[in-house]
N, C-alpha and C positions, 0 to 999 in steps of 0.2 A: 504493500500500500504506500502510496505517496505520502511521506511524513507531513508534508504541508497540508494535504487534504485531511489527514488524520487530526492534526492540530486544529484545523478550521472546524471540523465536526465537533470536537470537544468544546471549543469556544462557543459554538452555536448552542450546544446543549446547555452550557453554563448560563448563557443569556436567557434561554427559555425558562430554565428553572428559577433563576433569581427574579425574573420578571413576575413570577407567580407569587412571590413572597410580598405581602403587604408592607409598604414602607411607612415608618412612623414619621408623620409630618409635624413639624413644629407649628403650633397654632399661631396664626397671625395676630399682631397686636390690634386691639380694637381702636376704631376712630373715636373721637370725642366731639360731640356737639354740646357746647356749654352755653346756656341761654341765661343771661343776667337781666333781670327786670327791676327797674328802679322804683323803690318805694312800694313794692308789692307785698302787702300784708296777706293774711290767709283769707282774702275776700274772693273765694272761688267756690264753685259748686262742690268740688271734690273735698272741701273742708266742711261741708254741710251747710253752706250759705245758699238757701233756696232762691234768694232774690237776684243773685248775680247770673249773668249769661256768659259762661266760659266753657263751651263744649269741647274745644280742642285741648285745652289744658286738662280738663276733667278726664278726657279719653286717655291722654298720656299718663296721667297719674294713676288711672285705673289699670294700666298695662305695665306699670313699673312698681317702684317702692315709694310710697307716700309717707313722709315724715310729719306726724301731727304735732310734734313738739320740737321744732327746730328754732333756735334762738341765735341771733347774731351777737358778735362780741362788742360792737360799738354801734349805736343807733345814728350814724351819719354816713353818708355815701362813701367818701374817700377812705376813711379809717376802717370801715366794715370791709371794703374790697381789699384793702391792704392785708387784713387778717386772713381773708379768704385766700389770697394769692401767695402769701408767705407761710401759712399754717401756724402763725404765731399769735399769742395774746399780746396786748399792748404792754410795754415796759416802762413808759413814761407818759406824761400828759401830751407830749408832742405826738404820740401815736393815737391820740383821740381826735386829731385834726384832719380835715379833708386833704391838706397838702402833704401828708406824711410820705406818700410814695414818691412824689417829685422831689422831696427833701432828701430821702435816704437811698433811692434807687436811680432816679434819672441822672444822667451825666456821670455815673460811676463806671469804672472799668469792670470787665467781666471777672468774676471771682470764682473760687473753687465751689463755694456754696451757691447754688442757683438762686437768682433773684426772685423767681416765682416757680410754681409748679409747671407753668407753661414753658419757661426757660429749660427746666429739667426735661420735659418731654421733647423739646426741640433738640437737646443734646443727645437724646436717645432715639433719634431717627424720625421724629414727627415733623411734618410740615405744618407750621402754625400761622393761622390767619385770624386777625381780630377785626370785627366790623362793629362800629359804634362804641358804646361806653362799657369798657371792661374794667379798667382802673378808674381813677377819678375823673380825668379829663375826657370830655365827650367823644373826642376823635383820637385819643391816645397820645396827643402832643402837648407839651407843657408851655402854656402862655396865659396871659391874663384875659379876663372877660372882654375888655375893650381893645385888646391888642390883635394884630394880624397873627395868623397861625405861624408858630415857629417850626423848625425842623428837628427839635429835640424830642425824641420819643420818651414817654414817661417810663416805659419798660424797654430799654434799649436792646436787651439781649433775648427778649422773649419772642419777638415776632419776625416771621418771614415777610408778612404783609400786614399793614394796618390801614383800614379803609373806612370811609364815611362819605356818603353823598350829601354834601351840605351846600352845594352851589347856589341853591335858591336863597339861602340865608347868608352866605358869605364866610362863615366860619363854623367850627363845631360848637363853640359856646353860643353863638347866635341861634344855630339850629336847635340846640338843647332847650332854649327859651323861646322858640319860634312860634309864630302864628301863620295861618294859611296864606296870607298875602305876602309873605316874605319878610315881614317885620319881626322884631324881637324885643324882649323885655329890656335888654341891655341898652341899645341905642335909643330907645324911647324913654329912658330914664325912669323906668318902672311905672310910667303912666299907662298902665294896661290893666285888663281884667285878669283874675286868676283862673279863668276858664274861657273856652271858645267852642262854639258849635258851628262849623262851616260846612256848607253843602259842596264838598269836594271829594274826589276819590281817595283811596287809601294813601296814594302817593302825594297827596296835598300836604302831608305832614312828614317829618323825617323818618318815622318808624316804618312807614310803608315803603320808602326807598331803601331802608336797611334790609327789609325782608326781600326785596327784589335783588339787592346785591348778594345776599346769602344764597338765593336760588341759583343765580349765575355762577357763584363760586363753587357750589356743590357740583355742578356739571364739570367744572375744571378739575376739582379735586378727585373726582372719580377716575380721571385719566392718569393721575400720578401713581407711580409705583411705590408708594409709601403711605403709612398711616397718617392721618391728619388730626389736628386740633382746630376746630372752628369755634371761636368765641363770638357770641352774638349779643350785643348790649342794647336793649331797647330803652328808650327814654321815659315813656309813659309807664305808669301813671304818676310820674313826678309832676309837680307844678310847673307851668300852668296846665290845668286839666283841659287840654285841647284834643279834640277828636272829630272825625267826620260825622256829619249829622246822622247818618244811618245808625251809628252806634248809640247816640243819644236816644234815637227813636225806639230802641229796644226796651225802654223803660217808661213806665207811667210814674211821673214824679210824685204824685200823691200817695203812691204805694211804697215809696222808698223808706226803709226804716231809719229812725233816728238812732243816735248813739244810745246804748242801753244805760249808760251812766255818765251824765254830764255834770260833774261836780268835783270838788276836792275831797279825797277820801277822808273819812273820819279818823282823827288822830294823826293826820298827815299835815302837810304845809304847802303853801304856794311855792316855797323854795324847792320842792321836789318836782315841780312842773315848770312851765315857761309861758310867756305871753304870746306865743304863735308869731314871732317876728318874721319868719320866712313867709308865712301866709299873708301877713298884714302889709308887707312891702309892695304888694300888688295894689297900687294906689286907687284904682278904679273899682275895687271891690265895694259892694254896697254896704257892708257892715264890717267892723273890725272885731276880731276875737279878743277875749279878755278873760282873765281868771276871776274877774268880779261877777261873771254871769255868762250864760250861754247866748249865742246869737239866736235870732228868731228861728222857729221851726221851719218857716218857709225858706229862709236863706240856707239853713243847714241842709235841707233837702236838695236845694239847687246845687250846692257845692258837692255834696255826696253823689248827686246825679252825674256831675262831671267826672268824678273819680271812677264811678262804675262804668261810664261810657269809655273811659280810657282803658280800663281793664278788658272790656269786650273788644276794643280796637286791637290791643296787643294780642289777645287770644286769637283773633283772626289772622294776624301776621305770623304768629308762631304756627298756626295751622297750615299756612301756605308752605312754610319751610319744611315742616314735617312731611307734608305730602310730597315735596320734591325729594326728600331723603328716601322715601319709599319708591318713587318713580325711578330714581337712579340705582336702585338695588343696593343701597348702602345701609338700610335700617338694621339688617340682621347682624352687622358687625360694628355698630356705632352706639356707644354709650351716650344717652341723651340726659342732660341735667337741666332742670329749671330751678333757679335760685333768686329769691327776692333779697335785695341787699339790706333791708330792714323793714319793720312795720311802719305804721302811720296812725296817729290819732285823728279820727274823723269826727271831732267834737267830743270824743271820749275824754273824761277828766277836764273838760273845758278847753282842751288843746286841739289845734289844727296843725299837725306836723309830727316830726319824730323827736329826737333829742330828749328822751327820758329813759329811765331804767324800769319803767312799767312794761307789762307784757305787750301792750298795744304797739310800742315802738320797737320791741325786740323780737316778737314772734313774727316770722315771715315764712312765705311759701318755700318749700323745698321738696322736690321729688326727682327721681331718676329712673331711667329704664336701662337695664344692664343685660347685654347679650349673654347667653349661656347660663343664666341663672333663673331660678324659679321666681319670676316677677309676679305682679298682681297682689302685693302684700301691703298692709298698713302697719307702720311701725310707730308705736306709741312711746318708745323710750325717749328720754330727753337727750337731744344732740345739739352740737354747736357748729357754727360755721367753720371753726378751726378743724373740724373733723373731715372736711371735704378734701383738702390737699392729700392727707395720707390715704384716703379712700381711693382717689383717682390713680395715684402712683401704684397702689396695690392692684387695682383692676387692670392697669396697663403693664404690669410686670416690670416696673422700672424703679426698684427700691432706691432710697436715698440713704446717705450715711450720717447726715446731720440731724439734730434734735428737732422734732415737731411737737407742738403743744396738744394737737388733736390726736385722735385714734381712728384707725380704719373702721368704717361702718360695715365692712364685709361680714363679720360675724352676725350682725343683725339681719343681713340679707338671708343668711342661712337659717337663723333662728331669731325671729323678732322678739321672743320672750327671754332672750339670753340673760340669765341672772348675774353674769359676770360683768355686764356693761355698767359703767360708772354712774350713769343716769343723772348727770349734772351739766349745767352750762353757765359760764361766767360772762358778765357783761359790765361795761364801764361807761360812765358819763356823769357830768354835773358834780364833780368833786366826790364821787362815790362809785360804788360798784355793787353788784348783786349776784346771787346764785339762784338758779331755777332748779328745783327738784320736781319729781312727779306731783307732789302735793303742795309745795310752798314756793313762794318767791320771797327771799330775804334780801334786804338792801341795807347798806351801811354808807352814811355820808360823813365826810370830813369837812365840816362847815360850822358857822356860828349858830345857825338856826336849828331849832329842834323840829322833829326828833332826829336822833342819830340813827336809829334803826327803824325799819318798817318791815312788817311781816304780813303776808297775805296768804290765806288758805284757799287754794284753787279748787279744792273739792267742794267747798261751800260758798266761795266768793270769787267766781271766775272773772268778774269785772273789776276786782281790786277796789272795793268800796270802803273797807274798814281795816285799818292797821291794827293788828292784834298782838304786836310785839310785847307790850306791857302785860298782856293778859295770859301769855303762854311762856312762862319762864322755862319749863321743861323742854319745850320745842326749841326755844332759843339756845338752851344749853347744848342741845344735840346738833343744831345747825351752825352755830358760830364757828366751830373748828372747820367745818366744811367750807364756810364762806371764806375764812382766812386763808385757806389753801389757794384761793384764787386771787389774792392780793398781789398782783404782779406789777402794778404801777408804782414805781420807786417813790414817788412823792406822797403816796397815800399813807397816812399815819406817822410820817416822819416829823 
């Protein structure tokens, strides 16, 4: 036999045999679609609010993991997002300010420790795109409200692309406070209304354009031979409450519920609240909010109507993006996250705004759909925004070596009743901080005004109407050590 033919036959037999053996394929890394929604409290149908129209978000929450007790670390946009992006609790009062990311990250050289979890994913092979408000600045670039856009990225090492369609308004800041005619709060010196109902298509306001950008970008990302992170930051329902007329028309104003408790809690103080300065700076508003008493029922319903319309408007934009994710065949391998950067008092406790350590300002929407896991679960454990960073790097199989203050939520996906979960969330504001447990919220303030402590029982007083700290010494004795474990702000108590 010809030895060459003999060897060829052996080789052919080897190929045939080995081709029959199944190969162990390395699982591909999941894509991430991370949707940030400004000022989105749990005002959604999936949280049991029957008055709100949010079908797309409700559908997503029902097909994923819905967190009923998610609390942000700081009730203001920039600082809350900084905690999200870095996985850290605040360490000084500077970390409670909107400008903290531009102060400590923008303009800095690349370091061994990643600047954000997005930076970490980028280092690990992800193509990263940001559209809209992900960090504090609406378009991701650092500049003042009345200045032209700079070329300094707020997160210089996190993005392959950072996008916003703001041409109608002239800058990201103008678009963020924009009205349908192309005007904005900034250049009009705040001589504007805190709401607007314009008979325009979705693209008449910035968030409709953001959804369109995301749809086009998904088509491009499908063709890339690498996993992607797409951060999508919607402006509404942040003030001003501006949305196309068709979303206002979804509601009968007379049927819109008022805040369940519009007053200062018993045994509390005005010092624990604020005078709604952000809301009141819209100079054409018909009434001014005050801690001396509520606005009229008619005006409260009008403003709440605007907030609800904005939620429905954003719900529709998110629905368009999710539909495109399905059309492109990307949904089965894409983690989808929806996160509200904090809550908002809609007249609750006489406040119109965030900036308190009450539940209304700290409790925000958070849910996610995770490929390859048993979705469709409601998780009632207390979780923090600081837990999102470790969760994503866990799900994306990209571990980090540095310390994070949060914990991966993956054990709760597998067992929502996991008794080993810590079940606490810490939050900071107003010269004080608080801890949320399943039953209580305990606050401590470092200030001249009494009280120093406030305690609310959420089993019996979900609207936080009566401070029971003085009446419950045994509960205080149990919770004070838990509270003090979260005293991370260097100036507190010094």
